[in-house]
C-alpha positions in Angstrom: -0.2 0.0 -0.1 2.4 2.3 0.8 4.5 1.8 -2.1 1.6 2.2 -4.7 0.9 5.5 -2.9 4.7 6.6 -3.2 4.4 5.4 -7.2 1.0 7.8 -8.0 2.5 10.5 -5.6 5.6 10.3 -8.4 3.9 12.2 -11.8 2.8 15.2 -9.7 6.1 15.5 -7.6 8.0 15.3 -11.0 5.7 17.6 -12.7 6.1 20.2 -10.0 10.4 19.8 -9.6 10.3 20.2 -13.8 8.5 23.0 -13.5 10.5 25.1 -10.7 13.1 24.2 -13.2 11.7 25.8 -16.2 10.5 28.9 -13.9 14.1 29.6 -12.6 15.8 28.9 -16.4 13.2 31.5 -18.0 13.4 33.6 -15.0 17.3 33.9 -15.3 17.0 34.3 -19.3 14.6 37.4 -18.2 17.6 38.6 -15.6 15.4 38.2 -12.5 16.1 36.4 -9.1 13.8 33.3 -9.2 14.1 33.6 -5.3 12.4 37.1 -5.8 9.4 35.0 -8.6 9.1 32.3 -6.0 8.4 35.3 -3.0 6.4 36.7 -5.0 4.3 33.7 -6.0 3.9 32.8 -3.0 2.7 36.0 -1.3 0.2 36.5 -4.3 -1.5 33.5 -3.8 -1.6 31.2 -0.4 1.2 33.7 1.1 -1.8 36.6 2.3 -5.8 36.2 3.2 -6.6 38.1 -0.4 -4.2 36.3 -2.1 -5.8 32.6 -0.6 -9.4 34.5 -1.6 -9.1 34.9 -5.2 -6.9 31.4 -5.6 -10.6 30.1 -4.7 -12.5 32.4 -6.7 -10.7 31.4 -9.9 -10.7 27.8 -8.9 -14.2 27.7 -8.4 -15.4 27.9 -12.1 -12.7 25.5 -12.9 -14.1 22.9 -10.2 -17.3 23.2 -11.9 -16.1 22.5 -15.6 -13.6 20.3 -14.5 -16.5 17.7 -12.7 -18.4 18.4 -15.9 -16.0 17.2 -18.3 -15.0 14.3 -15.6 -18.3 13.2 -15.2 -18.8 12.8 -18.9 -15.3 11.1 -19.2 -16.4 8.6 -16.4 -19.0 7.4 -19.2 -16.7 7.0 -21.5 -17.4 10.1 -23.1 -15.3 13.3 -24.0 -17.6 16.7 -23.1 -15.7 19.5 -25.3 -18.1 21.4 -24.6 -17.8 22.9 -21.3 -17.0 26.4 -22.5 -20.7 27.0 -24.4 -22.1 24.8 -21.0 -20.8 27.5 -18.3 -21.9 30.4 -21.0 -25.8 29.4 -21.6 -25.7 28.5 -17.4 -24.6 31.9 -16.6 -26.8 33.5 -19.3 -30.0 31.3 -17.8 -28.6 32.4 -14.3 -28.7 35.9 -15.0 -31.9 36.5 -17.2 -33.9 34.7 -14.8 -32.3 36.7 -11.3 -33.4 39.9 -13.4 -36.8 38.4 -14.2 -38.1 38.0 -10.4 -39.6 40.4 -8.8 -37.5 42.3 -6.6 -39.0 41.3 -3.5 -38.3 37.7 -3.8 -36.9 36.3 -0.9 -33.6 34.3 -0.7 -35.1 30.2 0.0 -37.2 31.0 -3.7 -34.7 33.1 -5.9 -31.5 30.9 -5.5 -33.3 27.6 -6.2 -35.0 29.3 -9.2 -31.5 30.7 -10.7 -29.7 27.5 -9.6 -31.9 25.3 -11.5 -32.1 27.5 -14.5 -28.5 27.3 -14.6 -28.4 23.8 -14.4 -31.3 23.1 -16.7 -29.9 25.4 -19.6 -26.4 23.5 -19.4 -27.9 19.9 -19.8 -30.0 20.8 -22.1 -27.0 21.7 -24.1 -25.2 19.1 -23.3 -28.5 16.6 -23.8 -28.1 17.7 -27.5 -24.7 16.2 -28.0 -25.8 13.2 -26.2 -28.8 12.9 -28.1 -26.9 13.1 -31.6 -24.4 10.6 -30.2 -27.3 8.3 -29.8 -29.5 9.1 -32.4 -27.5 10.1 -35.5 -24.1 8.7 -34.2 -22.5 12.1 -34.2 -19.2 12.1 -32.2 -19.7 14.0 -29.0 -16.1 15.7 -29.2 -17.6 17.2 -32.7 -20.9 18.0 -31.4 -19.9 19.4 -28.3 -17.1 21.5 -29.9 -19.4 22.9 -32.5 -22.1 24.0 -30.3 -19.0 26.0 -28.2 -19.6 28.4 -31.7 -23.0 28.4 -31.8 -23.4 29.2 -28.1 -21.2 32.3 -28.9 -23.3 33.2 -32.0 -26.1 32.9 -30.4 -24.7 35.6 -26.9 -23.8 37.6 -29.5 -27.1 38.2 -31.3 -29.2 37.9 -28.2 -27.1 40.2 -26.1 -28.3 43.0 -28.9 -31.8 42.6 -27.4 -31.4 41.9 -23.7 -28.0 43.6 -23.2 -28.5 46.8 -21.2 -28.1 50.0 -23.5 -24.2 50.9 -24.6 -23.4 48.1 -22.6 -22.1 44.3 -23.1 -24.3 42.9 -19.9 -27.9 42.0 -19.0 -29.7 43.9 -16.0 -28.7 42.9 -12.3 -30.2 39.6 -10.4 -32.5 40.8 -7.6 -31.0 40.9 -4.5 -32.4 37.5 -3.1 -30.4 35.6 -6.1 -27.1 37.3 -5.1 -24.9 34.9 -3.4 -22.9 36.4 -0.6 -19.0 37.1 -0.3 -17.1 34.8 1.6 -15.6 37.6 3.3 -18.8 38.2 4.9 -18.1 35.4 6.8 -14.4 35.3 7.3 -13.3 39.0 6.9 -9.5 38.5 6.6 -10.7 37.4 3.2 -12.0 41.4 2.6 -11.4 42.8 -1.0 -11.4 39.2 -2.8 -14.0 37.9 -5.0 -14.6 34.5 -3.5 -18.1 33.6 -2.8 -20.6 31.3 -1.5 -20.5 29.7 -5.1 -17.5 27.6 -4.0 -19.4 26.0 -1.2 -21.8 25.0 -3.7 -19.1 23.7 -5.7 -17.7 21.6 -3.3 -21.5 19.9 -2.2 -21.7 19.7 -6.4 -17.9 17.7 -6.0 -19.3 15.7 -3.0 -22.8 14.6 -4.8 -20.4 13.7 -8.2 -18.8 11.2 -6.0 -21.2 9.6 -3.5 -22.9 9.6 -7.7 -19.8 7.6 -8.9 -19.5 5.4 -6.0 -22.8 4.9 -4.2 -25.2 4.5 -6.4 -26.7 2.1 -9.2 -26.6 5.1 -11.6 -23.2 5.7 -10.8 -22.4 2.2 -11.3 -23.7 2.3 -15.0 -22.4 5.1 -15.9 -19.0 3.4 -15.1 -19.3 0.3 -16.7 -20.0 1.9 -19.4 -16.8 3.9 -19.7 -14.9 0.7 -19.1 -16.3 -1.2 -21.8 -19.2 -0.5 -23.9 -20.3 -3.7 -25.1 -20.1 -5.1 -21.6 -22.4 -2.4 -20.8 -25.1 -3.6 -23.7 -24.3 -7.1 -22.9 -25.6 -6.6 -19.0 -28.7 -5.0 -20.3 -28.0 -0.9 -20.2 -29.5 1.3 -22.6 -26.6 2.9 -23.7 -28.1 5.3 -25.9 -29.9 6.9 -23.3 -26.8 6.5 -20.6 -25.1 8.7 -23.0 -27.8 11.2 -22.9 -28.2 11.9 -19.2 -24.5 11.0 -18.8 -23.8 14.4 -20.9 -26.8 16.2 -19.7 -25.5 15.9 -16.4 -22.0 17.0 -17.3 -23.4 20.1 -18.7 -25.5 20.9 -15.9 -22.7 20.6 -13.5 -20.8 22.9 -16.0 -23.7 25.0 -16.5 -23.2 26.1 -12.7 -19.7 27.1 -13.0 -21.1 30.6 -14.2 -22.9 31.5 -10.9 -19.4 32.1 -9.5 -19.6 35.3 -11.9 -23.3 36.0 -12.2 -24.2 35.2 -8.4 -21.7 35.9 -6.4 -19.2 38.8 -8.0 -20.6 40.9 -10.5 -24.4 40.0 -10.5 -25.0 40.1 -13.8 -24.1 38.1 -17.2 -21.3 40.3 -19.4 -20.1 38.9 -22.5 -16.5 37.1 -22.7 -16.8 36.6 -18.6 -15.7 32.7 -19.0 -12.3 33.6 -20.8 -11.5 30.1 -21.9 -12.3 28.5 -18.4 -14.2 25.8 -19.9 -11.9 24.8 -22.0 -8.9 24.6 -19.1 -11.6 22.2 -17.2 -10.7 19.6 -19.8 -7.0 20.2 -18.3 -8.2 20.0 -14.8 -10.1 16.5 -15.4 -7.3 14.8 -17.0 -4.8 16.2 -14.2 -7.3 15.0 -11.8 -8.0 11.4 -13.3 -11.7 12.2 -13.4 -11.7 11.6 -10.1 -14.0 14.2 -7.6 -11.2 14.9 -5.4 -8.5 15.3 -7.9 -10.7 17.6 -9.9 -10.6 19.7 -6.5 -7.3 19.6 -6.2 -6.7 20.1 -9.7 -8.8 23.1 -9.6 -6.9 24.5 -6.4 -3.7 24.0 -8.7 -4.8 25.7 -12.0 -6.5 28.5 -9.7 -3.4 29.2 -8.2 -1.6 29.6 -11.0 -4.0 31.7 -12.8 -3.8 34.0 -9.8 0.1 33.5 -9.7 0.4 35.5 -13.1 -1.1 38.3 -12.1 1.4 38.5 -9.0 4.9 38.1 -10.5 3.7 39.7 -13.3 5.8 43.3 -12.2 8.8 41.3 -12.3 8.5 38.8 -15.5 5.8 38.5 -17.9 2.7 36.8 -17.5 2.6 34.3 -19.8 5.7 32.6 -17.8 3.2 31.0 -15.9 1.0 29.6 -18.9 4.8 27.6 -20.0 4.8 26.3 -16.0 0.9 25.0 -16.9 2.2 23.8 -20.0 5.6 22.0 -18.1 2.7 20.4 -15.7 0.6 18.8 -18.1 3.5 17.4 -20.2 5.4 15.9 -17.4 2.1 14.4 -16.1 1.4 13.2 -19.6 5.0 11.9 -19.9 5.2 10.2 -16.5 1.9 8.6 -16.2 2.1 5.5 -18.3 5.3 4.5 -16.7 3.9 4.8 -13.3 0.9 2.8 -14.9 3.3 0.1 -15.6 5.0 0.1 -12.0 1.2 0.3 -10.7 0.5 -3.0 -12.3 3.7 -4.9 -11.5 3.0 -4.6 -8.0 2.4 -7.9 -5.8 -1.2 -6.9 -5.0 -2.0 -5.6 -8.5 -3.6 -8.9 -10.0 -5.5 -9.4 -6.8 -6.6 -5.5 -7.3 -8.0 -6.4 -11.2 -9.8 -9.3 -10.5 -12.0 -7.6 -8.0 -12.3 -5.2 -10.3 -13.3 -7.5 -12.8 -16.4 -8.8 -10.0 -17.4 -5.5 -9.0 -18.1 -4.4 -13.0 -20.4 -8.0 -12.7 -23.5 -6.2 -10.8 -24.0 -3.9 -7.9 
C-alpha cells in the first residue's frame, strides 16, 4: 500500500520539480532572480488572505467545468463543450434572476436561478448526447461546434437583452445574489471569493457519491469501462450517453454562478475567458475523480492568480509556460507509473476484484 501511494505521488512531484526548474531557467534568462519570483508567487497566492481568496475565486469555475468534463469521461464520453455550457448556464441564471420580482426572498430566488443555470447547461449537453445516440455523431465534434453556436447566439441575443451601450444584462435581484466569503471571514476582505465555492464543494461531493454509491453511477462507470459489456448487461447505451452528457453540462452550467450570482451579479459578454476549455486539463490532471478535480482546480487557480502576482517581475505568459510544463510532464510520466503499479504484487488481486465488481452491484 505504501509503495502504491509513493508511485502515485511520483507524477505530480516530478511535474512540480520540472515546473520549478523551467521557472528558474526562464526567470534567469529574463535577468531576474528566481528567489524573488517564488517570493512574489507565494505572497500573491497562499501567502496572504487576499491571495487565498482570489485563488479560491479562480478555482471555483474550474472546479465546475472540470467536474463536467470528468463525469462525461467516466461514461467514456469526451465533453469539449464546457465553455458553451458555462456560458448558457450563466446567461440563464442572469436572465431568470433579473426577471424575478425585486422582493423575491432568497429561499425562492436562489433555487430558481440555480435550477435555470443547471437546466440550461444540461439541455446543451443533452443535445450532444442525442446526436450521439440517434445520429451516431461523435460528441467531440458536436460539443465543440455547440461552443461556436453558443458564442454566436450570445452575440445575437445580447443586442436584445443587454443594457443600452453595455455588454451585460440587468443585475439579478438581491435575493438571488450569493454572499462574498469575506462576510463570514473578514480576513478575505477585498477578494471576490463567494459562496459559489461552497456550492462547488457540495456538487463535488455529490458527484463522488453518485459514482461510488449509486446504481446510476455504477452504470455510468461500467459504460465507460467497456461499452460492449454494458450492452450485454442490459444497459441502454443511448439513454445513458444522453443523461451522462446532460449531467455533465448541468454541472458545468452551474460554474457561471461564480461570476453572475457571487461577483458581478449580471451576465457579461466574454466573462468565461476560456475557463471551460481549461476544465478539460483540470479533469485530466484530476484523473476524472472528484477529489482529484478539486485539487487540480486549486492548482490551476493558484497558477492563474500567480500570473498576476509576478507580472511586475516577469511576463505573465511565464505562468502559461509552467502550466504547459506541468501537463506535459504528467502526460509523459503517467504511463510509466501505471506500468510500475501493474507490476506490484497486489495489482493482479485488485484487477480481479475490479472485474468482479463490474459484474454487478
